[in-house]
N, C-alpha and C positions, 0 to 999 in steps of 0.2 A: 496510417498512412498519410494523414495530413487531412482528412475528410471527416467530418462529424457534425456535431449540432452547435450553433453559435446561440448561447443561452443568455437571456436578459432577465432582470429581477427588478421588481419595484422596490419602494422603501422600505417595506417589510419584510424583504427577503425573499417573497413568493416569486415564483417564475411566472413571467408574463407570455401567454400563449397567443399566436396568431389569430385564433378564433376569438379573441377579445379586445384585440390592438394589433394594428398593423405594425407598432414598434416592436411585437412580439419576437420571440425566438425563431430562428429560421433553420432549417437542415440545409446543411452547405455540401457541396458536391466536392470540393477541394478546400485547402488552406491557402490563404494568401500566397505563402511563401512556396506552396507545392513541397514536394519532397522527392528527392534524388533516388535512384537514377529516372530522369523525365522519360515519357513514351513508353514506359513500362507499366501496364496496369496492376493493380488499382493506383499506383501514384500519378495523380493527377496535378499538373502545374497550375500556378495561379491564373493563368489566362483564362481556363475551363470554368474556375470559380467565377470570373467576371462575365462570362458569356452566359452560363445556364444558371447562375444564382443571383447576380445583381441586376444583369439587363433584364432577365424575365420579370424579377420584381417590380422594376420600374415600368416595363413596359404592359405588362399583364395585370398590375396593380395599381401602383402610384400614379401613373400617367392614363389611367383608363377607369372605367367603373366596374372592373371584372374582378376585384379583390376577393369577393365571395367564392367566385370560380377559383381563382388560383389558391386560396387557401384550403378550399375542399380538396383538391389535388396535391398540394404541398403543405399539410398543416406541420405545425411545429411538435415535435415529440414531447409529451409530458414526462418522460422519463419513468414512466409506470415499470416497463419491462427492465430497467437497470436494476444488475445485480452487483452488489458493491464487492470489492474483493477481499481476500483473507489475508490475514498479516500475522508473521512470526517474526521475532526479536532475537538477537543476540547483544548483551552489553556487558560491561564492568569486567570483572574476574570470571570469566566467560560465564554468565546466567543466561539461559535461554527460555522463551515462552513460544511454545508451538503453535501451529496454526488452530489447533482445537483447543489452547487454552492450559496446555501442560507446562508446568514452571519446574525448572530443575537447575543445577549447575554441573558443570563437567570442566575440571581444571587438566586436564591432558596437556602436554606439549607435543605441538606437531601440525600436521595438516590434515585436514577433515571435510567429509562432505557434510555441507549444511543442508543443500537440496540437491535432489536429482529426478528427473522426471523422463524416462526413457521415451515416452509417448510424445512429449512434448520437445525432447532432447534438449532441455534445460539442465545445467550445471551450476551450481554457486558452491565456490569451495571457501573455507576458511583456515586461516595460518594462526597458531597460537605461540606466544613467546613466555619464558617466565617474567614475573614482575621483579623488578629490582628498587630496593631501597638503600639510597646512598652508597650505591656499586654492590650491596649485598643480594643476592638470589634468594627470593622467598618461594617457599613452596606452593605457589599459586600462579597462574597464568594470566593471559588477558590477548584479547583477537587484536592482531597487528596489521593484518591485510586480508582480503577478500578477492577472489578471482571467479570470473563467470564468463560463459558462453552459452549460446543457443543455436542449434543446427550448425550451419556454415559462417557464423557470426565472428566477426573479429573478437578475440580475447580481450577482457576488460579487467583490469586488476586497480583495487584501490587499496593503497597501504597508509602506514603513518609515516609523515615526512620527518627523519630523524634531523633535517636540517632547519627547519622552521616548526611553528605549531599548526601546519596546516595538514592535507591530505595530498598524495601524490597520485597520479592517475597514468596508467600505461596501458597502450593498446598494441598487442602482440609485442610486448616487451618493449617497448619505446615510449617514453614519458611525453605525455600530452600537455601542452600548454594552453591555458585559459586566459592569458593576459589579454588577447585581443577579442576574444568572444567567448560568451558564455556556454554555448552550446554546440555540440557537434552531431551531423548525421552520418555515422559510419557504415561499415559493411553490417548489414543486420542488427543495427543497435545504435540507440541514440543516448548520446551522454549529455547531461546539463549540470554544470558547476557554478553556481550564483556567487559563491564565496570559497575561498581556500580551506574550509572547512565542512562543506557540504556538496556530496556528489549523488546525483541521481541518474539510474541507467536504467533505459527502457527498451524492451524487445518487442517483436512485432506481435507476438503471441498476447501481450498485455501484460507480461510479468515485469515487475519493477523491482529494483534494488534501490534503497536508498542508506547512504553511508554518513554518519556525522561523526567529527571528532568532537569529543568532549574531553578536553585536558588531555591526559595521557594515554585515553582508551578511545575504542572505536564503537560506536553503536550501527549495527547492521540490521534494517528492517527490510524483510522481502515481503511484497504484495504479489498477490497471484489471484488472477480471475477464476471465476466458477468453472472455467474448461479443465482447469487442474485438479478437479475434483477426483479422488482416487488415483492419482498417478504419482505422487509425491514420495520421496521416502527421504532418510538422512537425519541429522540432528534435529532438523525442524519438524521432523514428525510426518505422519500421513494426514494431508488434508481431507477429511471425510467427514466431519462432523462427530466424531467419536474419540473422544479422549483417552478411552481404553486402549486402543492398538497403536496410540501414538509413537511410543519408545519401543521400536522394534530393531534388533540387531540385524546384521547384514544376511545372517542365516535365516531369519524369520522370525527368531524366537524374541517373546516379548520380556520386557523388563516387569517383573512381578510385584516388587516393591519400590514404588516409585519415591519412597522416602529413604531407601538405602543406598548410601553414597558409593560404596562399594560395587554395588550392581550397576548404579548409573554410570559409574567410570568404567565398566567393563562393555557397557552399552556405546558410549562414545569413543572407545579406542577401537571398537570394531569398524568404525566409519572412518578409519584412517585412509588416507587417498592412496591408491596404487601407485609405484613408480612411474609407470606407463601414461596415466591419466592425470596427473598433476599439471595445472595449469598457470602455476606461478612463475615468476622470473627469478634466477638465480645469478644476481649480478654482483656479488660479493663474496668474498672469502667465508665471512661469516654463514651466509645462506647456504653456501655449497657445504660447508663442513658440517652445518648444524641439520641442514634439512634434506640436500640433494643427494649425498654420498651415503645416508644411513636410512634406516628404517622411517618410514612417515610418521609413526606413533613413537615416542621414545618411552620404552618401557622402564628405563631406569629412573624416570622422574614421578615419583610419587607424592601426590600433592596434600595438603592438610585437608580432611574431608570434611570436618565440623568447626564451628566456631569456639575456640578455647574459652571457658568460662575463668578467667584471672581476675579477682575482684582487685588485685595491685596494678593491671595494667593502665598506664597513664592515659590510654585513648579512648577508655571505656565512657568518661562524660560525654567526649564528643559524640560517641557513636550512638550515646542516649539522646543527645539533642538533635542529631542529623537524621538519625534513621527512626523515624516515626510513620505509623500505620502500615498499611498492606504493603508487600514487599520488603518490609524491613529487615529480613533474613539476609537479603542479598548485600543491602547496603552495610550490615552489620560485618559480614564475612569481608567485605572489600577494606572495610577500615581495621577489623582487629585482627586480620590475616593479611590482607593486602598493606598494611602499615600505612594507610593513605587514606585520612580524611576527605582529602579532595577528589579521591576516586570513588570513595563512599557516597559522596554528593553528587556527582555525575551519575552513579548508578542509581540512586533516588531518582533525579531527573528523568533518566531514560525510561525508568520503570513507570512513572507518572504518565510521561508523554505516549507509553504503548496504552496504556489503560484508556487515555483519552482517545486515542487514536481507534481503537476498538469500538469503544461507545460512538465515535463519529461514523464508524462503517456499518452500524447498525440500519437494516432496511428502514427505508422512511415510507410510511403508507400514503398512499395516493390514491383516490378514486375514480381521476380521471376528470376530464372536462365535461361539464354540462352546459346543454344550450338552451338559451332563451326560448320560452315559447312562442310559436307564431302569434303574432298581433298580442304581445306581452313582452315584459321586462324583467332582467335578470340582476338581482344586486348581492354581489361577492363573486371574488374571482381568484378566490384560494381555494385548493382542493385536497388538501393535505387531511389527515385524520384529525378530527374535532372541528374541521371548518362547517360553517352553515352557509347555505345559498338560501335567497329568498327570491319568490316569484311574485308577478302582479300583473294584471292584464291591462290592455288599452281599455278607454271609455267604450262602452258598448258590448264589452265581452265579459265573460263570467269563468272563473277560475276552476278547471278539473284537475283533480288529483292533488298532489302536496304542494301547500304554500311554502313550506320551509323544509329542506331536505339537509341533513348532517353526514359527514364522511365518518365511517365505522370503523372500527378497529379490523374489520375482516376486508377491507378494502371493497366494501361497497356502499352505495347511496342509501339512507333511509327514505321510507315514504315509496310514492308511485310516482311514475311520470306525470309532467306537468302539461296540460295544454289549455288554450283559451277559446271558450267556444261562444259563438254569438248569441246572446241574452236570449232572443227571441226563440232562438230555436231550442235552447234547454228548457223553457219554460213551456213548450210544447211538448 
């Protein structure tokens, strides 16, 4: 809702805390812009930020000698309690990586539930269409639209724009234009589109959806905070840290063999959207006849389940050059079945981006701020795993406890608390 932490970092990338510097991070009551509708808690407009954050900092710290008192009552957060979100992704000839890391392919044609959380009232749906090569339909599909809502929010839909190389964004079935501004705060949802090929949607629960256009495909990443644990179902799985129960059909039955493409196909088909709960816009004859007036899962469309091993295939060499390393099976499918090296390369990039994102979202170990001892000094203001902090005492005082402490992998400091004692007292 616009409030939060204003974080400052030094040249090494370490977070600066107010306990070490008055130029450090500060907790903010509101964002400068505020967040409409104003006068409705907890949406606090910018003037409150000025009065309660900025003015109090000046009067109680910068223009007085009471900084120590101010920072004692309003210390900056060291982010130790922050829990990074979990991510899942759909890319290429739809390949899926669930929140718990299960990867598979599902090439059904229709409209399907990617994520549903009844507890949080979040719904994210995806539409797939057959891949075409020079007008010829190939027995594989790709994601062409996603639609989402949370609670009573506006319905946001993002789809491939056939008129250009970008993405089209719709709000309640009406096109949104980002020509004059890159972000919009709408009913129960925030939409940000810095470029025509990138759209990010955020809901008040903390759920986020990022859609990127890569060539003729869409890569859709869903990020969910810890509060969604044990409450999600759909093609992106159960978010609970257990990969074994990720692929559950709508009837609760689990996929027994994750490497069986037919079994995976039946799992995906079970998540076809019900006609009454579809969130999509049907504003063309093609969409009406292909999706609206027919079952949401096309049972007549049977895709190619595995990559054909044809030594005479002219695309073999390109597939070998492009598809290297982890995730190469997805890339090879998109080139040798989808008949598109460009799509295969986009799939490779999307897969690598997701791997990097998952790595970036791993928890950061922090041991928290350490104070300097009374009548002493502290050297070191980094408190992450492996960081060392040294202590020394002023003249006339003797150090008691640890002269150096190291942040350990368990999030606790090594050694003992440090204090400085008057030398004569210690000698007695």
